[in-house]
C-alpha positions in Angstrom: 0.0 -0.2 0.1 2.8 2.2 1.1 6.5 2.3 1.1 6.6 4.4 4.4 4.8 4.6 7.4 1.2 6.0 7.8 0.8 8.7 10.5 -2.3 8.9 12.1 -3.0 11.9 15.0 -5.8 11.0 17.3 -5.4 7.4 16.6 -6.9 6.3 20.0 -10.3 7.2 19.1 -12.8 4.8 18.0 -12.4 6.1 14.3 -8.7 5.9 14.7 -8.7 2.4 16.0 -10.8 1.1 13.2 -8.5 2.5 10.8 -5.4 1.1 12.3 -6.9 -2.2 12.5 -8.2 -1.8 8.6 -4.5 -0.9 7.6 -3.0 -3.9 9.6 -5.3 -6.2 8.1 -4.4 -4.9 4.6 -0.8 -5.6 5.1 0.1 -2.0 6.1 1.8 -2.7 9.4 4.0 0.3 9.5 1.9 2.9 11.4 2.8 5.7 13.8 -0.3 6.4 16.4 -0.3 9.9 17.6 -2.2 10.4 20.9 -2.4 12.6 23.8 -0.2 10.1 25.8 1.1 7.0 24.7 -0.7 4.8 27.2 -4.1 5.8 25.3 -2.6 4.5 22.1 -1.7 1.1 23.7 -5.0 0.8 25.1 -6.6 1.3 21.5 -4.4 -1.5 20.2 -5.8 -3.7 23.0 -9.3 -2.7 22.2 -8.8 -3.3 18.6 -7.1 -6.8 19.2 -4.3 -6.0 17.4 -1.4 -8.3 18.3 1.2 -7.7 15.8 2.9 -4.5 16.9 6.5 -4.6 15.7 5.9 -2.0 13.1 3.6 0.2 15.2 5.2 3.1 16.5 3.3 5.2 19.4 4.1 8.9 19.9 2.7 11.4 22.5 2.5 15.3 21.7 6.2 15.6 22.7 7.4 13.0 20.4 5.2 14.1 17.5 6.1 17.8 17.9 9.6 17.8 19.1 11.0 14.3 18.4 13.6 13.8 15.6 11.9 10.7 14.0 14.9 9.0 13.5 14.4 5.9 11.0 11.1 6.9 10.1 9.8 7.6 6.7 6.3 8.9 6.8 4.6 8.4 3.4 1.2 9.6 4.4 -0.4 11.4 7.5 -4.3 11.3 8.3 -5.3 14.0 10.7 -8.3 13.1 12.4 -7.6 14.6 16.0 -10.6 17.2 16.8 -12.8 17.8 19.5 -16.4 16.5 18.9 -19.3 18.9 18.4 -20.6 18.7 21.6 -17.4 19.6 23.5 -16.9 23.2 24.9 -16.0 25.7 22.4 -12.5 26.2 23.8 -11.6 22.6 23.1 -12.8 23.0 19.5 -10.7 26.2 19.4 -7.6 24.2 20.7 -8.2 21.8 18.0 -7.8 24.2 15.2 -4.6 25.5 17.0 -3.4 22.0 16.9 -4.3 21.5 13.4 -2.3 24.3 12.4 0.6 23.2 14.2 0.3 19.6 13.0 0.2 20.8 9.4 3.4 22.8 9.9 5.0 19.7 11.4 4.1 17.7 8.5 5.4 20.2 6.2 8.6 20.6 8.1 9.0 16.6 8.1 8.3 16.8 4.3 5.3 14.1 4.7 4.2 14.0 0.9 0.4 13.0 1.5 -2.0 14.7 4.0 -5.4 13.6 4.5 -7.8 15.9 7.0 -11.2 14.6 8.0 -13.6 17.0 8.0 -17.5 16.9 8.5 -20.9 17.3 6.3 -21.8 20.0 9.0 -19.7 22.2 6.8 -22.5 22.4 4.2 -25.0 23.7 6.9 -28.7 23.3 6.7 -29.8 22.7 3.1 -32.5 20.1 1.7 -30.0 19.7 -1.5 -27.8 16.6 -1.7 -24.4 17.8 -0.7 -22.0 17.6 -3.5 -18.4 19.0 -3.3 -19.6 22.0 -5.7 -22.3 23.0 -2.8 -20.9 26.3 -1.3 -19.8 25.8 2.5 -22.5 27.2 4.9 -21.5 26.5 8.3 -24.0 27.4 11.0 -22.4 25.9 14.1 -19.0 26.7 15.9 -18.1 23.0 15.4 -19.0 23.1 11.7 -17.1 26.8 11.3 -13.9 25.1 12.8 -14.1 21.8 10.7 -14.1 24.4 7.7 -11.4 26.5 9.0 -9.3 23.2 9.4 -9.8 22.7 5.5 -8.6 26.4 4.9 -5.5 26.0 6.9 -4.6 22.8 5.4 -5.0 24.4 1.8 -3.2 27.6 2.9 -0.2 25.3 4.0 0.0 23.0 0.9 -1.5 24.5 -1.9 1.3 25.0 -4.6 3.9 23.4 -2.3 5.9 21.2 -4.7 6.3 17.7 -3.2 3.0 17.7 -1.6 -0.3 16.0 -2.1 -3.5 16.9 0.2 -7.1 16.3 0.3 -10.2 16.9 2.8 -12.8 14.0 3.5 -16.1 15.6 4.5 -17.7 12.4 6.4 -21.2 11.8 6.6 -22.8 11.4 10.1 -20.3 8.4 11.7 -23.0 6.4 13.3 -20.7 5.5 16.3 -20.3 9.1 17.2 -23.9 10.2 17.0 -26.5 10.2 20.0 -29.7 9.4 18.3 -29.2 5.5 17.4 -27.7 4.6 20.8 -30.4 6.6 22.5 -33.0 5.1 20.5 -31.6 1.5 21.0 -31.2 2.1 25.0 -35.2 3.3 25.0 -36.0 0.3 23.0 -34.3 -2.1 25.3 -35.1 -0.6 28.7 -38.6 1.1 28.0 -39.9 -0.5 24.9 -40.9 2.6 23.6 -39.3 5.0 21.3 -40.7 8.7 22.0 -39.9 11.0 18.8 -40.4 14.6 18.6 -40.5 16.1 15.0 -41.0 13.8 12.1 -39.5 16.2 9.3 -35.8 15.5 10.1 -33.7 13.2 7.9 -30.7 11.4 8.7 -27.7 9.7 6.7 -25.2 7.8 8.4 -21.7 5.8 7.7 -20.0 3.2 9.7 -16.7 3.8 11.3 -15.5 0.5 9.7 -16.5 2.0 6.4 -14.7 5.2 7.1 -11.7 3.3 7.7 -12.0 1.4 4.3 -12.4 4.4 2.6 -9.4 5.9 3.7 -7.5 2.9 3.0 -8.9 3.0 -0.5 -7.7 6.6 -0.9 -4.2 5.7 0.4 -4.1 2.7 -2.4 -5.0 4.9 -5.2 -2.4 5.2 -8.0 -3.8 8.3 -9.4 -3.9 12.0 -7.8 -6.3 13.0 -5.4 -8.6 15.8 -5.8 -8.6 18.5 -2.8 -11.9 17.4 -1.7 -14.1 14.6 -1.3 -17.3 13.6 0.1 -17.4 10.1 2.0 -20.6 8.5 2.9 -23.4 6.7 1.3 -24.2 7.9 -2.2 -27.5 9.8 -1.8 -29.1 7.9 0.9 -31.1 9.6 3.6 -33.6 8.2 6.1 -36.5 10.0 7.7 -37.0 9.9 11.6 -39.8 7.4 11.4 -37.5 5.2 9.2 -34.5 5.4 11.6 -37.1 4.6 14.5 -38.5 1.7 12.5 -35.3 0.1 11.8 -34.5 0.3 15.4 -37.9 -1.4 16.3 -37.3 -4.0 13.6 -33.8 -4.8 15.1 -35.1 -5.0 18.8 -38.1 -7.2 17.6 -35.2 -9.6 15.7 -33.7 -9.9 19.4 -37.1 -10.5 21.1 -38.1 -7.0 22.2 -41.4 -5.4 21.1 -41.1 -1.6 20.7 -43.9 0.8 20.4 -43.1 4.1 18.7 -44.7 7.5 19.9 -44.3 10.7 17.9 -45.1 14.1 18.7 -45.0 16.0 15.5 -43.6 19.6 15.1 -41.9 21.7 12.4 -38.1 20.5 13.5 -36.4 20.1 10.3 -32.9 18.6 9.8 -31.4 17.7 6.6 -28.6 15.3 5.4 -27.5 13.3 2.7 -24.5 13.7 0.5 -23.3 13.1 -3.0 -20.1 10.9 -3.0 -20.0 9.9 -6.7 -16.4 11.6 -6.8 -15.1 9.4 -4.3 -16.4 6.3 -5.2 -15.4 7.0 -8.9 -11.9 7.7 -8.0 -11.3 5.1 -5.5 -13.8 2.2 -6.4 -15.0 2.3 -2.6 -18.3 1.7 -1.5 -19.9 1.4 2.0 -20.8 -2.2 3.1 -22.7 -1.5 6.0 -26.4 -0.7 5.4 -28.5 0.8 7.9 -29.6 -2.5 9.5 -26.2 -3.8 10.1 -25.1 -0.4 11.6 -28.1 -0.3 13.9 -27.8 -3.9 15.0 -24.3 -3.3 15.7 -25.1 -0.6 18.1 -28.1 -2.5 19.5 -26.0 -5.5 20.5 -23.5 -3.2 22.3 -25.9 -1.5 24.5 -26.2 -3.0 28.1 
């Protein structure tokens, strides 16, 4: 896949762990895991059941920003370390400063290929399918910060010889969202799904599919485009469709569930056009809604 190491910031997170596991399964055993501290990265390797670690290097922040990286040829870097949208504004701001320093470090170390994980939230609230040509319209601090991270990447590497970079705007990663876990928990504990709204739409991608998407991008022989959408191509589900999926999975596990909907005018739009990415890489998501929901349901205590 690569003739050097793949460096991953935020490697200790759920998505980072899924990516490390995917790369190892594809024979890319040389990986640099960057985390806040080394123990968090080692805990991730245990959590993901990765026994073969001879080619895995663990770095903390001091190693990453101040170490000499002797003997490490980094062929690609995936920058995914970023505060979640529900974190305090100060943490989100810190994530931007971290991104700026990370890009400079990768530039100084002449890492030739850089991937930044951004978010569909950059597009804002629009009923249109989110294609890459749609102008950004972030409406939250988190969305604006994610977009700012994109522009920091561009400003550091655009026109710089010897570098290739791209932004991946991810659809909602199911394991990072609150709705499905809450509905699965209510289904198990209460047997009732209490909903409010009815006009919301949702689109999800599984973290394992994100990992496979990044691996497919790294394996691509051709040049990257500077921006890709990554998610199920033009697929979205209504609130009731999501709830019915949870109820169907619960019934499969022996739990009868009743759905109660209080209608109001709350709207939420989602759904992306990922044609550019699927065309360039050949990747397609393997996890449909039922499989994703069942994976969450089975993990709920």
